[in-house]
N, C-alpha and C positions, 0 to 999 in steps of 0.2 A: 767154220762156215761150210754150208752144203749148197751145191748148185743142183736144182731140180728142174724138170721140164713138165709143163702142163700142155696137153693136147686137147682141144675142144673141137670135136667133129660135129658140125651142125648140118642142117638140111641144105644150106646154101654155101657156107664158108667153112673152112678148116683153119684153125689158128694154133700156132705153137708159141709158147712163152718159155723163156729160160729165166730162172729166178735164183738169185743168191739169197739164202736164208741163214740168218744167224741164230745162235742158241737162245738169245734174249728175245726172240720173236720179231726182230726187225728184218726187213727184206727189201730188195730192189729188183725190178725187171731189168735184165741186162741185154736181152735180144728177143726178137719176135719175128715170126713169118706168118703171112696170111695168103691163102689161096682160095679160089672159089670153084671147087670141083662139082658143085651142085648135085650132091649125092641124092637128094630127094626128088630131083626132076623126073617127071613122068610116072611117079608112083601112084597118082590118083586113079589111073586106069585099072590096075589089077593088084596093087599093094606090094609089088616086087621092086627091089632096087635094080635098076637097069644096068646091063653089062658095061655099056660105055661109061656110065657114071661111076660104076665100081672101079673100073680100070683107071679112070682119072683120079679117083680118090686114093687108090693104091700108089699111084705115081707121086701124089702129094705127100702121102705118109712116108714114102721112102726118102723123099727130100728131108722131111722132118727128122727121120731117124738118122740121116747122115749128119745133120747139124748137131744132134744130140751126141753122137759118137765123137765128133771132132771136139766137143766141149767136155768130154769125159763124163757125161750124165749117167748116173747109175740108177736114179729113181725117176721114172716117167709115170705121171698121173694122167691117164688118157681116158676121156669120157666121150660117149656118143649120146645124141639127144633124139629128137622126135622121129627123124627119118628111119634110123636104125631101130628105134623102139617099136615102130609100127610095121617094119618090113617082115613079110612072110618068109623071106630068105635070110633072115637075120643070122642064124647059126652059121650058114655057109660063108657069109660075108665076114663074120668075126674070125672064123677059122682061117680064111684066106689072108686076112690082115696079120694075124699072128704068125702064120707060116712064112709069108713073103717079106714082112716089115719088122718082125720081132717086137710088135707092139700089141699088148693086151688091152683091148678097149672094154671099159665098163659101161654098160648101157644104163643110163640114169632113168629112174622112174619119173613120172610127171611131178610127183611130190618132191623128190630130191632136187630136181631141176629148179622148181619154184623156190625151195628153201635156199639153195645156193645163190640165186638171184637176189633174194631178200638180204642174205648176209653180205653179199658184195655191196649192196646199196647202204644198208644201215650202218656198216662199219666205216663208211667213207663219206657220208653226208650228214650234216647237222640239221636234219629235217625230222622232227619228232613224230610227225603224222603224215603218212604218204600212201598213195596208191600207185603201184608200179605197173607200167604197161611195157612188155617186151614182145616185139613182133619178130619172130624168127622166120626161117624159110618154110618150116613145116608145122609150126605150132605158135600159139600166142599165149603168153603167161600174163595173168592179172593177179597181183599180190597186194593185199591191204594190210598195213600195220598202223598201230597207234601206240603212243608212248614207247616207241621203238620195239614193241612186241608184235610178233606175227599173229594176225587174227584170222585171215581167210586167204585162200588162193583158188584160182581156177586155171586149168590148162585147156585151151580150145584146140581141137585137132586140125588146125589149118593156120598157115602163115602166109608170108608174102608170095612164095612160089605157088603154093596150092591155091590161094585165092586167085592168082593170075591165071592159072591153068583152068580153074573152074569156069571162068567167064571168057576165056580166050577165043573160043569158037562160037560165040553167041551171035556173031554178025553185027554186033553193036559197035559204034564209034568208041574211041578211047574214053571220051568224056562220059558216054552212056554206060560203059563198063564200070567206071569208078562209082557211078551212082548206084548201080546194081550191087556192087560190093558193099557200099555203105548200108544199103537196105538189108542185105544178107547179114552183115556183121551186127547191125542193130538188133535184128531178130534173135541172133544167138545170145546177145547180152541180156535180152529180156528174160531168158531162162535161168539166169544166175540170181537167185533170190537175195543173197547177202549184199549185192550191190545197192539195194534199196536202203540198207542200214549204214552206208558209208557217211561219215560226217561231212557235211557240205563244205567245211573249211579245210578239207584234206588237200594236200599239194600233189599234183600229178607229176610223176617222175618217169621219164622215157629212157629205156635201156635198149641197146642193140644197134646194129649197123644202120637201120633206117633212120633212127633218131640222130646218129652221128652224121649221116649225110644231110639231114634236115638242118642240123646245127651248122655244118660247113657252108651250106648254101645261104642261110640267113646272114652268116658272118660276112661272106663275100659281098652280098647286097648292101650291107651296112658299113662296109670297110672297117669291120671290127678289129681292134688292134691286138687282141690276145689270141694265141693259137689254142689255148686250153679249152677242152671240150667240157670237162667235168664241172658241173654247177652252172653251165651256161643256161640262160633263160630265153626260151623261144616264146615271145608274147603272142597273143591271139591274132593280132593283125599280121605279123610276120608269117605265122603258119598259114593263114588264109591266103596270103599273097603267093606263097610257094605252091600250095595246093592248086590254086586257080591257074598258076603258070604251067604246072606239070600235067594236069589231068587230061588236057586236050591235045597234047603233042604226040606225034608218032615217035617211034623208037630212035630213028636217026637224029631227030632234033633233041630228044632227051639226052642222048649221049654227048651232046655238045654243051650241056649246061655245066658251068663251072661249079665245082664242089660236089657233083654227083658222080659216084664211081660208075664207070662204064659197065662193070659186071653186075651192077644193081639197077641200071637204068630201066630195064624192062619190068621189074617187079616193084619199083619204088612207088608208082601211082597206087598200087593195091595197098601197100603199107600206109600211105597217106590217107587213103579212103577209110581204112580201119581206124586210124588215129582220129580222123575227123568224126567218125561215127561214135567213138568212145567219148570224145570231148563233149559232143552234143548230148549224148545219152546221160552222161554224168554231170552235165552243166559245169564243165571245167574250162578254165581259160588258159593261163600260162603253163608252159611245160618246162620243168627243170630237167636238163639232160644229164644223165649219169654216164661217166666213162667207165664205171665199174658195174659188173654184173656177175654172171655165173663164174667166170674164171677167177675174178677177184675173191669171190666167196670161197672158192676152193683154196686159194692161196692163204687167206686168213685162217681157215680151219686147220691148215697144215702148219703154218708158222706160229699161230697164236691159238692153241687148242682150246683155250678158255672160251673162244667165240662159239664153240659148239653148244655151250649152255646159255650164254648171254652176250650181247654185243659189247664192244669196247665202250667204256663209259664216257671217255673224252676223246672224240675222234680227232680234233685238231692237235691236242697235245701228243697223242700217239704218233700222228703223222710228222710233227715237227721233230720229235725225238728220233724218229726213224731217219730223218735227213741229217740231223746232228751226228748221229752214229755213222751214217754212210760217208759223210765228208770228213770224218775223223777229228771233229772239234773236241776241245777239252770240255767234257760233260760238266764238271764241277764249276768251271768258269762260266759256262753258258747258263747254268742254273742261277748263279750269283748275279749275272747281268740281268736276267729276267726278273729275279726277285727285287733287285734295286730299282729297275725300271718301273715295276708295278708300284713300289713304295713312292717313287717320285710322282707318278701319275696321281696317286691318291692324295699325297701331301700338297701338291700344287694345284689341286682341282679348282680352288677359288680363283686362281689366275687363268688357267686354260679353259675352264668351263665346259669341257667335253663330256658328253654322256658316257655312261659306263661301257656301252658296247664298243666304244673306240679303244678300249683296253685290249681287245682282240688284235687290233692292228699293231699296237705297240708290242704285244706279246710275240707275234710272228716275226717282226723286225728284230727283236732282241734275241730270240732263239737262233735265228739264222745269220746274225750279224757277222760271225767269224767264218762263215762258209766260203766267202770270197777269197780268203787267204789261201785256199787250196788251189786257186787259179794264179794268184800272185799277191804279194804283200802290198806293194805300192798300188794305191787306189783300190784297195780291197773292198771298200764300201760299195763302189760301183759294181764290182763283181758280185757282191752279196745281193745287191738289188736285182741283178740279172738272174741269179739263182732263184730268188723268191718268185720272180715272174715266170720262170720256165720250169720249175719243179712242180710235180703233181702233188700239191698240198691239199689235203682233205679238210672239210669242215669250215670252209671260208668262202665268202662271195668273191666274185671277180673284182668288184669295186674295192673291197678291203685288201685284196691281194695287191692291186696296183698301189694303193696308199702305203701299204707295208713296204713295198719295194722302194718307194720314194723316201720313206722314213729312214730305212737302212742306209740308203746311198746319200743322204743329205749331209753335207760337211760344210765347215766354215770356209774352206778353200773355194768351193764351187757351189753357188746357190742353185736353186731349181732352174734347169735349162728350159726356157719357154717353148722351144721346139719339141722337146721330149714331153713336156706337160700337155701340149696341144694334141699329141697323138691319142691321148686318152680322154679327150673332152666329153665323150659320151658317157664316161664312167665317173668323172670327177668334176668338181666345180671350182670356181675361183676362190671360194671360201675355204676349200680344202688345202690351199697353199699354206694357210696359217696352221692347219692341223699338222702338216708335214714338218714345218719349221719348228714348232714347239715340241712335238714328240721326237723329232730327230735330235733336238738339243738335249732332251731328257735322256735319250738312249746313249748319246755320247758321254754324258756325265756318268751314267751308270757304268759304262764300260771303263772309264777312267778310275772309278772307285773300286775296281778290282784289277788295277794295273799289275800287281805282283802275282796275280792268279792264286792268292792265298786266302781269299774270303775273309780278310781281316776285319772288314766292316760288317757288323751284324745287323745294324738298323739305322734308320734315318728319321729325324724329327725336324720339320721345317716350320719356322716361325716367320710370318710376313709382317714386318714392322716398317711402316712408312714406305720409303723407297728402296728397301732392302729385303732380301730373303736370307734368313739366318739358318743355315743347314747344319744341324748338330749330328755328329756321327757317333754311333755306339760301336766301340772297337774292342778287339782282343788282340793286342800287339801294337806294332808301330805302323801307323797308317799315313805317314808323312808323304810317301811316294804317291799314294792314291790321291791325297788331298791336293798336293802340288799340281798334279796333272789335271784334276778336275777344275782347279781354279783357272787354268789356262783357257777354259771355255767361258770364263766370266764375261768377256766382252760380247760374245755371241748371245749369252744369256740376257745381258742388259738390252741388247738390240731387239731380241725376240719378245722377252717378257716385260720390258720396261722397268726392270728392277736390278739393283746391284746384288751380286752373289757373294755371300760370305760362308765359308765352310769351317767349322770348328771340330 
């Protein structure tokens, strides 16, 4: 295993990620730092990075370097984006960083930056057709893909900082400034010819700090129960509410808004104005927020070199296997439990009547069923449910994530806690209780059918006769241990499915 560092130096923020990368392509972020040196501030006047901003950035990069040294990092992938790319004093800045921090920054071209953002999104989201909007401090990226293939991109030479500076001294009120920014941004969009060819059914995906702040604010307003940002949906009404709230406030009042970073409060209205202009110009409604972007794209290209040529084919399965590996679960046993769970879902469809897309929920619960044992064996199912809710699982909606957590933690000893269930009332329904109980029972049977961890049961055939389910096992070897343990769930099976369970 190798521990690497990624440094992303943007126009507004600088971020450091420490990542453990395994030879099989699995990885986990183990530490991170974020600072806001605002390197691009003041550049609009003459195109030079300002001395005060340079020194603040050097100070930040020295902190990053110290953390890298403490962790024994030998490989640092350090990139700089729009501010450094446009700076007239780029060379002297890069030399100073190298000399004082021992960090060699690679300045990304506009195309490289857009491609990394695309790869970060397409390898972590199950959205086959999307248009990505990323508003940085000094630039804005628009990336369009269809069938997970990159089709077009555009980089506009202004972002949240530069838009704020362009209209800061206009003598207009905050609300009037945001309207001017909307007009300006819309005018710039009209010059991008390929936007007219975007499929109207395309999903808008938001990337970057402004979208993460928007996400946090709407969550606080709605008392949203999950902390996860990735795959959160900001609907049209919530966006309008936040925009109307923020655009007329002075800086002091904006800094007091819960969920809005104080170091972004002054530039946030400009970002929202740009988002509003883009939504209206493209006639888009809901925004799916991605927690993955440029840095994630860099990680995938390093850990999984095949993503340089084509995206990961099954985002969810890769993400789940990554976690199984990270938690040290028995890979063979995990695959067997997943396989048997899928067979039970298909064989018992006449009883549960769940549509095929529910299989994704069961798959997540089955893959991560044993992860809770790394916390503690007793009540491990509850720990596994917590892992599912709090791990960064890609390729799954928040609703399905919550249901998978309940499926994994559902046991005969303790039924669904109504207080726990009520926390997620905006994501689940009363009818979903039946989903959790039935799929939780199927998962527990599947787990018992590999009790010896030897994959002795190769297949299942279920016949539904009268008031009984006859489960015939295809075995190689002695499966008495597995069958005996699975039969112990017979009483729960009868309670949930209204049928007696026989296993042969």
